[in-house]
BAGU-494205 format. One record per residue (C-alpha): residue in three letters; x negated, z negated, y. Coordinates in steps of 0.1 Angstrom, whole numbers, padded with zeros to 4 digits, always signed. Each point is the difference from the previous one (the first is absolute). Example, Ala and Ser with C-alpha at 12.3 -4.5 7.8 and 13.67 -1.06 7.14 Angstrom:
<pts>
ALA-0123-0078-0045 SER-0014+0007+0034 
</pts>
This chain:
<pts>
MET+1228-1180-0307 THR+0032+0006-0021 THR-0014+0033-0013 LEU-0033-0017-0011 LYS+0020-0027-0017 SER+0022+0025-0018 ARG-0030+0019-0012 PHE-0016-0031-0012 PHE+0030-0010-0021 TYR+0004+0036-0013 SER-0037+0000-0011 LEU+0005-0034-0017 PHE+0031+0014-0018 VAL-0019+0030-0013 LEU-0028-0022-0012 LEU+0024-0024-0018 LEU+0018+0031-0015 PHE-0033+0014-0012 SER-0011-0033-0014 THR+0035-0004-0018 SER-0004+0035-0014 ILE-0034-0008-0014 ASN+0013-0032-0016 ALA+0031+0018-0014 GLN-0023+0027-0015 SER-0027-0023-0014 ASN+0010+0011-0036 LEU+0001+0037+0009 GLU-0024+0018-0023 SER-0017+0034+0006 PRO+0009+0028-0026 SER-0034-0005-0017 GLU+0005-0038-0002 PHE+0036+0003-0013 LEU-0007+0028-0025 GLY-0033-0014-0013 TYR-0020+0032+0006 GLU-0013+0019+0030 LEU+0027+0022+0014 GLY-0009+0036-0009 SER-0021-0009-0031 GLN+0030+0007-0023 TRP+0036+0010+0002 THR+0026-0025+0007 PRO+0032+0005-0020 HIS+0034-0001+0016 HIS+0009-0036-0010 LYS-0032-0013+0015 VAL+0005+0019+0033 MET+0035-0016+0002 ASP-0014-0034-0008 TYR-0025+0002+0028 PHE+0026+0011+0025 TRP+0023-0028-0011 HIS-0030-0024+0004 VAL-0005+0011+0036 THR+0037-0003+0006 GLU+0000-0035-0012 GLN-0032-0012+0017 SER+0005+0017+0035 PRO+0027-0008+0025 LEU-0006+0035+0014 VAL+0014+0017-0031 GLU+0034+0004-0016 GLY+0005+0020-0032 HIS+0028+0010-0022 GLN+0007+0022-0031 TYR+0021+0030+0011 GLY+0005+0016-0034 THR-0015+0009-0033 THR-0013+0032-0016 ASN+0013+0017-0031 GLU-0024-0020-0021 GLY+0011-0032+0017 ARG-0030-0006+0023 GLU+0005-0017+0032 LEU+0001+0017+0034 MET-0010-0022+0028 LEU+0001+0000+0038 THR-0019-0024+0022 VAL+0004-0006+0037 ILE-0029-0012+0021 SER-0001-0011+0037 SER-0008-0029+0022 ALA+0014-0035-0005 GLU+0023+0005+0029 ASN+0012+0033-0011 MET+0007-0012-0034 GLN+0024-0025+0014 ARG+0021+0028+0016 LEU-0006+0027-0026 ASP+0037+0008-0004 GLU+0004+0003+0039 ILE-0029+0026+0000 ARG+0014+0019-0029 THR+0036+0001+0014 ASN-0013+0008+0035 ASN-0016+0031-0015 LEU+0031+0011-0018 LYS+0020-0004+0032 ARG-0025+0023+0017 THR+0008+0027-0026 GLY+0037-0004+0003 LEU+0003-0009-0037 GLU+0011-0035+0010 ASP+0024-0009+0028 GLY-0012-0019+0030 THR-0025+0000+0027 PRO-0036-0010-0009 THR-0017-0029+0018 GLU-0033+0007+0020 ASP-0025+0004-0028 SER-0030+0023-0005 THR-0010-0010-0035 ALA-0014+0031-0019 ILE+0009+0003-0037 VAL-0027+0015-0023 TRP+0007+0009-0036 LEU-0028+0005-0024 SER+0008+0016-0033 TYR-0024+0000-0029 ASN-0005+0018-0034 VAL+0030+0024+0000 HIS-0021+0021-0024 GLY-0009-0023-0028 ASN-0035+0014-0008 GLU-0010-0002+0037 THR-0008-0035-0006 SER-0024-0012+0027 SER+0027-0006+0026 SER+0017-0029-0019 GLU-0036-0016-0002 ALA-0003+0006+0037 ALA+0034-0015+0006 MET-0012-0035-0012 LYS-0030+0001+0022 THR+0021+0011+0029 ILE+0026-0027-0002 TYR-0027-0027-0005 GLU-0018+0012+0032 LEU+0033+0000+0020 VAL+0009-0036-0009 ARG-0033-0018-0006 ALA-0003-0028+0026 ASP-0033+0009+0015 ASN+0008+0037+0007 ALA+0009-0005+0037 GLN+0002+0038+0006 ALA+0027+0004-0026 LYS+0019-0029+0016 THR+0000+0017+0033 TRP+0015+0032-0015 LEU+0027-0020-0018 GLN+0012-0014+0033 ASN+0019+0031+0008 THR+0000+0017-0034 VAL+0019-0004-0033 VAL-0018+0015-0029 LEU+0020+0009-0032 MET-0021+0006-0031 ASP+0013+0016-0033 PRO-0031-0006-0022 MET+0011+0024-0028 LEU+0028+0025+0001 ASN-0007+0013-0035 PRO-0009-0028-0023 ASP+0009+0020-0033 GLY-0022+0028+0008 ARG-0029-0022+0012 ASP+0000-0022-0031 ARG+0002+0031-0021 TYR-0033+0011+0016 VAL-0017-0034+0000 ASP+0009-0008-0035 TRP-0014+0034-0011 TYR-0032-0004+0020 LYS-0007-0035-0013 GLY+0003+0014-0035 VAL-0027+0027+0004 VAL-0026-0016+0023 GLY-0029-0018-0013 GLU-0015-0033+0012 GLN-0019+0023+0025 MET+0018+0027+0018 ASN-0013+0036-0005 VAL-0003+0019+0033 HIS-0005+0034-0017 PRO+0030+0022+0009 ASP+0000+0012-0037 ALA+0006-0035-0014 ARG+0034-0005-0016 GLU+0010-0027+0025 HIS+0002+0027+0027 HIS+0025+0022-0020 GLU+0034-0017-0002 PRO+0022+0014-0027 TRP+0035+0013+0003 PRO+0023-0009+0017 GLY-0023-0021+0023 GLY+0009-0029+0021 ARG+0009+0019+0032 THR+0038+0000-0007 ASN+0025-0028-0009 HIS+0016-0008-0034 TYR+0019+0034+0000 TYR-0030+0020+0013 PHE+0015+0004+0035 ASP-0022+0002+0031 LEU+0014-0028+0021 ASN-0017+0014+0031 ARG+0024+0029-0002 ASP+0030-0020-0005 TRP+0007-0019+0033 ALA+0028+0022+0011 TRP+0016+0008-0034 LEU-0001-0035-0014 THR+0004+0012-0036 GLN-0023-0029-0012 LYS+0007-0036-0004 GLU-0031-0010+0020 SER+0008+0023+0029 ARG+0035-0014+0003 HIS-0012-0035+0001 ARG-0027+0008+0025 VAL+0021+0020+0025 ALA+0028-0026+0001 GLU-0028-0026+0009 TYR-0015+0024+0025 GLN+0033+0004+0019 LYS+0002-0037+0004 TRP-0030+0003+0023 MET-0003+0036+0012 PRO-0037-0004+0009 HIS-0019+0016+0029 ILE-0031+0009-0021 HIS-0002+0009-0036 VAL-0031+0007-0020 ASP-0001+0013-0035 PHE-0034-0005-0017 HIS-0012+0026-0025 GLU-0030+0016-0017 GLN-0012+0035-0003 GLY-0030+0018-0017 VAL-0031-0020-0006 ASN-0021+0024+0023 SER+0023-0002+0030 PRO-0007-0020+0031 TYR+0026-0024+0012 TYR+0031+0015+0016 PHE+0021-0017+0027 ALA+0024+0011+0028 PRO+0006+0022+0019 ALA+0016+0021-0027 ALA-0003+0038-0005 LYS+0026+0026+0012 PRO+0026+0009-0008 PHE+0019-0028+0018 HIS+0037+0001-0005 PRO+0015+0008+0035 ALA+0019-0033-0001 ILE-0032-0019+0005 THR-0003-0012+0035 ASP-0030+0003+0023 TRP-0003-0038+0000 GLN-0003-0001-0038 SER-0026+0028+0000 ASP-0020-0016+0029 PHE+0000-0035-0015 GLN-0014+0014-0033 HIS-0030+0010+0021 THR-0002-0034+0015 ILE+0000-0016-0035 GLY-0025+0025-0012 GLU-0025-0006+0028 ASN+0001-0038-0008 ASN-0006+0007-0036 ALA-0029+0024+0009 LYS-0017-0027+0021 TYR-0005-0023-0031 PHE-0010+0030-0022 ASP-0025+0012+0025 GLU-0015-0034+0002 GLU-0006+0000-0038 GLY-0009+0036-0002 TRP+0028+0008-0023 LEU+0013+0036-0002 TYR+0035+0008+0008 PHE+0022+0028+0009 THR+0034+0005+0018 ARG+0025+0028+0008 GLU-0006+0018-0033 VAL+0020+0004-0033 PHE+0026-0027+0004 ASP+0028+0013+0021 LEU+0034-0015+0012 PHE+0028+0023-0011 TYR+0015-0010-0033 PRO+0024-0030+0008 SER-0005-0021-0032 TYR-0036-0013+0003 GLY-0011-0035+0010 ASP-0011+0014+0034 THR+0027+0025+0008 TYR+0030-0021-0010 PRO-0010-0028+0024 ILE-0007+0026+0027 PHE+0035+0012-0003 ASN+0012-0036+0003 GLY-0019-0004+0033 ALA-0033-0015-0012 ILE-0036+0013+0003 GLY-0004+0009-0037 MET-0033+0007-0015 THR-0019+0007-0031 TYR-0035-0015-0006 GLU-0022+0017-0027 GLN-0030-0015-0015 ALA-0023+0019-0025 GLY+0006-0012-0035 ASN+0031+0002-0021 SER-0002-0002-0038 ARG-0032+0020-0001 ALA-0020-0027+0017 GLY+0006-0030-0022 LEU-0021-0029+0011 GLY-0029+0023+0010 ILE-0008+0037-0001 THR-0029+0022+0011 THR+0012+0024+0028 GLU-0013+0035+0006 GLU-0023-0014+0026 GLY-0017-0022-0026 ASP+0015-0032+0014 THR+0019-0025-0020 LEU+0036-0006+0012 THR+0012-0034-0012 LEU+0033-0018+0000 SER-0016-0024+0026 ASP-0006+0029+0024 ARG+0036+0013-0005 LEU+0018-0033+0007 LEU-0023-0008+0029 HIS+0010+0034+0018 HIS+0037-0007-0006 TYR-0004-0036+0012 THR-0017+0013+0032 THR+0028+0025+0009 GLY+0027-0026-0008 LEU-0015-0025+0024 SER-0008+0027+0025 THR+0037+0011+0000 VAL+0012-0036+0005 GLU-0024-0004+0028 ILE+0009+0032+0019 SER+0037-0007-0005 SER-0004-0034+0015 ARG-0018+0014+0030 ASN+0028+0024+0006 ALA+0029-0021-0012 GLU+0020+0002+0032 GLN-0002+0038+0002 LEU+0008+0002-0038 VAL+0032-0019+0003 SER+0010+0018+0032 GLU-0006+0035-0015 PHE+0018-0010-0032 ALA+0031-0011+0020 ASP-0002+0033+0020 TYR-0001+0019-0033 TYR+0033-0014-0010 GLN+0016+0002+0034 THR-0009+0037+0000 ALA+0013+0005-0036 GLN+0034-0014+0010 ASN+0004+0013+0035 ASN-0021+0032+0003 PRO-0012+0012-0034 GLU-0023+0030-0002 GLY+0006+0029-0025 GLU+0022+0030+0000 TYR+0028-0014-0022 LYS+0021-0030+0012 THR+0026-0003-0028 PHE-0002+0007-0038 VAL+0034+0007-0017 ILE+0007-0005-0037 LYS+0033+0015-0010 GLN+0025-0027-0014 ASP+0010+0022-0029 ASN-0034-0001-0016 ASN-0002-0016-0034 PRO+0006-0038+0004 ASP-0028-0010-0024 LYS-0025+0020+0021 LEU+0013-0014+0032 GLU-0003-0035-0015 ALA-0037+0007-0011 LEU-0010+0012+0034 PHE+0017-0027+0019 GLU-0015-0027-0021 LEU-0033+0014+0011 LEU+0009+0000+0036 ASP+0013-0036-0002 GLU-0034-0011-0014 HIS-0017+0015+0030 GLN+0026-0014+0024 ILE+0009+0035+0012 GLU+0035+0000+0015 TYR+0027+0025-0009 GLY+0037+0003+0006 GLN+0030+0023-0002 ALA+0012+0026+0026 GLN+0031-0013+0018 SER+0012+0035+0009 GLY-0008+0036-0008 ALA-0020+0025+0020 THR-0014+0035-0003 LEU-0037+0001+0011 SER-0031+0020-0004 GLY-0022-0014-0026 TYR-0026+0006-0027 ASN+0017+0006-0034 TYR-0022-0014-0028 GLN+0016+0022-0025 THR-0006+0033+0019 GLY-0031-0010+0019 ASN+0016+0015+0031 THR+0011-0014+0034 GLU+0037+0010+0001 SER+0034-0013+0010 VAL+0009-0029-0022 ARG+0030-0023-0004 VAL-0004-0038+0001 SER+0032-0015-0014 GLU+0015-0034+0006 GLY-0016-0023-0027 ASP-0032+0020-0005 TYR-0030-0023-0001 LEU-0023-0001+0031 ILE-0035-0012+0005 SER-0010-0002+0036 VAL-0037-0002+0012 HIS+0014-0023+0028 GLN-0007-0032-0020 PRO-0029-0024-0007 LYS-0010+0020-0032 GLY+0006+0033+0017 VAL-0036+0012-0003 LEU+0000-0007-0037 ALA+0034+0017-0003 ARG-0013+0030+0019 THR-0031+0002-0023 LEU+0022-0001-0032 PHE+0026+0025+0011 GLU-0015+0026+0023 PRO+0004+0034-0017 ARG-0034+0015+0007 PRO-0026-0026+0011 GLU-0024+0015+0025 LEU-0035+0003-0015 GLU-0027+0003+0025 ASP-0028+0006-0024 SER+0004+0016-0035 VAL-0028-0020-0016 THR+0019-0031-0012 TYR-0004-0026-0027 ASP+0034-0001-0016 ILE+0034+0018-0003 THR+0015+0013+0032 ALA+0037+0000-0008 TRP+0023-0029-0012 GLU+0033+0005+0020 GLN+0027-0022-0015 HIS+0029+0025-0001 TYR-0021+0021-0023 ALA-0013-0030-0020 TYR+0035-0013-0007 GLY+0018+0033-0003 LEU+0023-0006+0030 ASP+0017+0024+0024 GLY-0004-0008+0037 TYR-0014+0010+0034 ALA-0025-0010+0026 LEU+0013+0000+0035 THR-0018+0001+0033 HIS+0031-0016+0015 GLN+0003-0039+0001 LEU+0031-0013-0017 ASN+0011-0036+0003 VAL-0004-0019-0033 GLU+0017-0033-0008 PRO-0023-0015-0027 LYS+0018-0006-0033 GLN-0013-0005-0035 TYR+0009+0024-0028 GLN+0021-0015-0028 LYS+0007+0022-0030 PRO+0036-0004-0009 GLU+0005-0022-0031 VAL+0016+0021-0027 GLN+0034-0013-0010 GLN+0013+0016-0032 ASN+0030-0005-0022 PHE-0003+0015-0035 PRO+0026+0008-0026 GLU-0002-0020-0031 LYS-0018+0025-0023 PRO-0007+0032+0018 TYR-0010+0031-0017 ALA-0034+0002+0019 TYR-0019-0013+0029 ILE-0015+0024+0025 ALA-0029-0007+0024 ARG-0014+0023+0026 TRP-0036+0012+0000 GLU-0013+0001+0036 ASP-0029-0025+0007 LEU-0024-0026-0013 ASP+0028-0026-0004 ASP+0019+0022-0024 LEU-0033+0004-0020 ARG-0004-0038-0001 LEU+0036-0003-0014 LEU-0009+0026-0026 SER-0030-0019-0010 ASP+0020-0032-0005 PHE+0025+0019-0020 LEU-0026+0014-0024 LYS-0019-0034-0003 HIS+0033-0016-0011 ASP+0004+0028-0026 ILE+0031+0016+0017 LYS+0003+0036-0010 VAL-0001+0023+0029 ARG+0008+0037+0006 PHE-0005+0021+0031 THR+0015+0033+0012 SER-0016+0033+0006 GLY+0026+0013+0025 GLU+0028-0010+0023 PHE+0033-0013-0012 LYS+0031-0016+0014 ILE+0020-0029-0016 ASP+0025-0023+0016 ASP-0002+0021+0032 ARG-0038-0008+0005 MET-0027+0026-0001 TYR-0032-0008-0017 ASP-0033+0018+0002 PRO-0026+0009-0027 GLY-0019-0031-0013 THR+0030-0023+0001 LEU-0001-0026-0027 VAL+0027-0004-0025 LEU+0004-0031-0023 THR+0027+0007-0025 ARG+0018-0025-0023 SER-0006+0023-0030 ASP-0038-0001+0004 ASN+0001-0037+0005 LYS+0027-0009-0026 ASN-0024-0023-0020 MET-0011-0020+0031 PRO+0017-0034+0005 GLU+0012-0006+0034 PHE-0007+0035+0012 ASP+0023-0002+0029 GLU-0011-0034+0012 LYS-0037+0010-0001 VAL+0004+0033+0018 GLN+0022-0016+0028 GLU-0025-0030+0003 LEU-0030+0024+0004 ALA+0018+0021+0026 GLN+0009-0032+0019 ASN-0035-0013-0002 HIS-0014+0032+0016 ASN+0030+0003+0024 GLN+0005+0035-0012 GLU+0034+0017-0002 ILE+0011+0013-0033 HIS+0033+0016-0009 ALA+0021-0007-0031 VAL+0020+0030-0013 GLU+0027-0001-0026 THR-0004+0036-0011 GLY-0029+0023-0009 PHE+0020+0030+0012 ALA-0015+0015+0031 GLN+0022+0015+0028 SER-0028+0025+0004 GLY-0035+0006-0015 PHE-0011-0016-0032 ASP+0021-0025-0020 LEU-0019-0031-0009 GLY-0004+0010-0036 SER-0016+0033+0009 SER-0035+0009-0012 SER-0008+0003+0037 VAL+0004-0037+0002 GLN-0033-0008-0018 TYR-0009-0031-0019 MET-0031-0017+0016 ASN-0025-0015-0024 LYS-0016-0031+0010 PRO-0036+0012+0007 SER-0032-0018-0011 VAL-0023+0007+0029 ALA-0038-0002+0001 MET-0026+0006+0027 LEU-0037+0008-0002 SER-0022-0024+0020 GLY-0035-0011+0002 GLU-0033+0018+0008 GLY+0006+0035+0012 THR+0034-0008+0014 SER+0009-0008+0037 SER+0005-0037+0001 ASN+0022+0002+0030 GLN+0024+0025-0016 VAL+0000-0020-0033 GLY+0010-0029+0021 GLU+0027+0018+0018 ILE+0016+0011-0033 TRP-0006-0034-0016 HIS+0018-0017+0030 TYR+0028+0025-0002 PHE+0008-0008-0035 ASP-0008-0038+0000 GLN+0013-0010+0034 GLN+0023+0028+0013 ILE+0020+0011-0029 GLU-0009-0027-0025 TYR-0004+0023-0030 PRO-0026-0003-0028 LEU-0032+0019+0004 THR-0030+0000-0025 MET-0034+0007+0018 LEU-0024+0016-0022 ASP-0037-0001+0009 THR-0021+0032-0001 GLU-0027-0019-0021 TYR+0023+0000-0031 PHE+0024+0026+0008 ASP-0013+0023-0027 GLY+0010-0024-0027 VAL+0036-0005+0013 ASP+0030+0013-0021 LEU+0020+0018+0026 SER+0030+0002-0023 ALA+0008-0035+0012 TYR+0008+0013+0035 ASP+0025+0024+0014 VAL-0016+0002+0035 LEU-0037+0002+0009 ILE-0010-0002+0037 LEU-0033+0014+0013 PRO-0008-0015+0034 SER-0026+0016+0022 GLY-0033+0000-0016 TYR-0030+0020-0014 TYR+0009+0006-0037 SER-0026+0026-0010 SER-0023-0027-0014 ARG+0029-0022-0012 ILE+0023+0025-0019 ASP-0021+0025-0020 SER+0016+0033-0014 SER+0007-0017-0033 ARG+0019-0028+0017 LEU+0018+0024+0022 ALA+0011+0020-0030 ASP+0015-0032-0013 VAL+0019-0005+0032 LYS+0013+0034-0001 GLU+0013-0004-0036 TRP+0016-0033+0011 ILE+0018+0019+0028 SER+0011+0027-0023 ASP+0014-0027-0023 GLY+0022-0012+0028 GLY-0023-0020+0023 LYS+0001+0001+0037 LEU-0033+0001+0021 ILE+0003-0008+0038 ALA-0031+0011+0020 VAL-0002-0015+0035 GLN-0021+0015+0028 ASP-0037+0005-0010 ALA+0009-0001-0038 ASN+0015+0034+0005 SER-0034+0015+0007 PHE-0011-0010-0035 LEU+0030+0018-0016 ALA-0001+0031+0022 GLY-0012+0031-0018 LYS-0004-0017-0034 ASP+0015+0017-0030 GLY+0037-0008-0006 PHE+0006-0013+0036 SER+0017+0022+0024 LEU-0015-0015+0032 THR-0025+0022+0018 ASN-0019-0003+0032 LYS+0012+0021+0028 ASN-0023+0030+0006 GLY-0015-0002+0035 ASP-0008+0027+0024 SER-0029+0020-0016 SER-0007+0021+0030 GLU-0036+0000+0014 PRO-0004-0025+0029 GLU-0007+0014+0035 GLN-0037+0000+0009 ASP+0007-0023+0030 ASP+0016-0025-0024 LEU-0033-0005-0017 LEU-0016-0011+0033 GLU+0011-0036-0002 THR-0015-0026+0022 TYR-0018-0029-0019 GLY+0015-0027+0023 ASN+0036+0014-0007 GLN-0003-0004-0038 GLN+0024-0029-0001 ARG+0028+0019+0019 GLU-0006+0031-0021 TYR+0007-0023-0030 ILE+0031-0014+0016 SER+0014+0035+0003 SER+0004+0001-0037 PHE+0012-0035-0003 ASN+0034-0018-0002 SER-0002-0038+0001 GLY+0037-0005+0000 SER+0027+0019+0016 VAL+0038+0005-0006 TYR+0014+0032-0016 LYS+0035+0012-0004 ILE+0002+0008-0036 THR+0027+0024-0013 MET+0017-0015-0030 ASP+0019+0015-0030 ASN+0024-0030-0003 THR+0017+0014-0030 HIS-0031-0009-0020 PRO-0002-0036-0014 LEU-0032-0007+0019 ALA+0019+0004+0033 TYR+0032-0018-0009 GLY+0012-0021+0028 TYR-0017+0021+0027 GLU+0013+0025+0025 GLU-0015+0035+0002 GLU-0029-0013+0020 TYR-0023-0029-0005 PHE-0027-0012+0025 SER-0032-0007-0019 LEU-0032-0017+0012 LYS-0026+0026-0010 LEU-0034-0018-0003 ASP-0024+0030-0007 ALA-0003+0037+0001 ASP+0002+0006-0037 SER+0020+0031-0006 TYR+0015+0013-0032 ALA+0019+0033-0006 TYR+0037+0000-0009 LEU+0005-0004-0037 GLU+0006+0032-0018 ASP+0010-0018-0033 GLY+0019-0030+0013 TRP+0022-0013+0028 ASN-0011-0001+0036 VAL+0020-0031+0009 GLY-0016-0007+0034 VAL-0020+0026+0021 ALA-0017+0000+0034 LYS+0011+0032+0017 GLU-0014+0018+0030 ASP+0010-0024+0028 ALA+0001-0032-0020 HIS-0023-0021+0022 MET+0020-0026+0020 SER-0023-0027+0014 GLY-0036-0013-0002 PHE-0033+0018+0003 ILE-0011+0026-0026 GLY-0029+0024+0007 HIS+0009+0037+0006 LYS-0018+0011-0032 ALA+0017-0027-0020 LYS+0034+0010+0014 ASP-0005+0036-0010 LYS-0011-0011-0035 VAL+0032-0022-0006 LYS+0025+0026+0010 ASN+0022+0012-0028 THR-0013-0024-0026 LEU+0014-0022-0028 THR+0006-0036+0010 PHE+0022-0012-0030 GLY+0004+0020-0033 VAL+0010-0003-0037 GLN-0013+0019-0029 HIS+0015-0001-0034 MET-0025-0002-0029 GLY+0017+0001-0034 SER+0025-0028-0002 GLY-0016-0018+0030 SER-0009+0005+0036 VAL-0028-0003+0026 VAL+0010-0012+0034 TYR-0023+0011+0028 MET+0000-0023+0031 VAL-0024+0015+0024 ASP+0010-0025+0027 ASN+0001-0037-0008 PRO+0034-0014+0008 LEU-0012-0036-0006 PHE-0028+0001+0026 ARG-0007-0036+0012 ALA+0036-0008-0011 PHE+0014+0007+0035 TRP+0016+0034-0005 TYR+0033-0013-0012 ASN+0017+0034-0004 GLY-0025+0011-0026 LYS+0007-0028-0024 LEU+0031+0015-0015 LEU-0020+0032-0005 PHE-0025-0018-0022 GLY+0029-0016-0018 ASN+0015+0034-0007 ALA-0034+0011-0016 VAL+0001-0030-0023 PHE+0037-0003-0010 MET+0017+0033+0008 VAL-0023+0028-0008 ASP+0001+0009-0038 
</pts>
């Protein structure tokens, strides 16, 4: 009788709760009611998407929302949290319970099996249907008469980020609205299906935010990952779009899987995929799985969550910028925005449903993941060592990144001689760990992510992969260190670069600043912007018992005699950058060049321009733009290819050609103008693919490397049709680390050792310059890490990577590798600065 009575009162409670929920949501409007048009009939701009999410937040007791940041253009970034009324009352308990399971927060979690599902929409701005789907999804989750959704929310918290890339999305939507008529045109040739450069895929600085989760170079990424780590969800879905003729894609993903991915993570992708397939089968919608989209590169919206213990997935709907509001496909059907958002809505709810049905196991496996990470981590290497005598600015930059990802590190309490992988030599050998060296152990909550970022040579089970295959952080930051199979105890400790304390004589003869890293370049930029005259040295010298390397900056009182408050400004800027400068009271060197020598060269303040627009790579334009605008804060003039023919080049000292296809943009007449400008003292910097435009042209020393002209073996001609992709891959390099031999006596290599680790992104190969300086070259055994096909590897042997050719009074800088790729290769940034400021 007691049991029956309890059930009666429980049923009455649920009925009252449901009734209260209906009354509380009586003013809740559907997206179409709120917007004033049928969802899918037109694009919804960012501010209206946000308005709708705020409307739902205000009207439903099942939703909380908050702004977690803004974009470069000031648009709002928003996160909403959706769950049952009961769960909303204990939301912080659910969140902190989950963090306690990871070990990122102290304490023991209470008994709780609430699954946490995070849905991310529109990271690529012109893949727009997902933000439309997000509005339909949140409405269906919270509308009072959707009893099924209410059941899911009893044991599930759903987090929704309705638009990760508002700047890119509005760029696309605003363009589309300006070119579409009252009626959409579904013909693929119509202009509304041909988005102009740079497109809306990327953010304000043309960065692909879906490749920035690990590197956090962009404002939106830093905001988002900080928010993500407050929750550490069990499921993360990243909604995308692909070509208009592609069926829908959902998990399970394609190989290669990174070896750090667990069997559970792989298996549950199948479980989710099967649930999605059930709904697509019912509707007769086409879909595919286990193809194209792999799980190896760690900086995607699916892989980054995976290396943080979640089930991370990409969902891909046909469409992107080509589809517009509707387009005719190759089958003769019309793909509409309504179709696209419906498919994303379906997989979104399906994912919430299957997560709810498996909530207890999701929570249990997630907890086990972090227990294993801390107590019994997998992988060959257990401790990563970063030598304490590395450049402090580089250490600071790396540790800032680790802090943002909550990866623990500390210092060795004693010395030891062990066997370890030496990142500099690429060999396993006897290495010395000294007291005070920095240690990163994989025995920690974020141990899997640490392993992924620092393992020397990630194991690649399949060579057909979607992105770069090397990214190791010693190489990226230019740091010496080792990978150890031995576990060393690490007491977590945050790095703090020592504050520079300096006492200067009243009026020194000169100030001297070292030239070793990006922070030194930032200081130089500030000097030049404040019209402080700067010199730099072309060789070693010693003064006041200190040795200085080539590239050292020298600021003399003589050069700046007409500048009021010269001393105050120099000292203020050095303090602002926390950079050490030395004041000397004589220009007489103990060895090497005196400060008045012609070898201490005066630096002109360069006026820098870059070609952009149609024909150029928008990603690389963005990388260079961001470098000048955000990283070194130095003026850059961007010239569009549409009017480049009419630009007076005499106004500029430096012209940068990013990757692009210039044959139709720079004709022979204009190229002759460019060569004349170079001969008169200009400097042309060609980056990556731009070099192929210059190679072999009259006056330019760059030539393609001659390949093997021998006849192929007859058996080599008997290729298998089904193996054509792998045959292509044998000549392909998607991104691998190479040890480049540097001539560091040349200004292009100032601040570097005799070896520089470069991220090589293709297999383009150029012969050594016969008329010029081969500053950086890839020799016979230069490959260090990452996949490169055997044919590509042979092709890249003994080729130019960085070179300089003099042309009249000016120069051409050939940068075959892009040192600014995705802004995460920290150690390449000084190299680009050398090209701009040091090379004459």
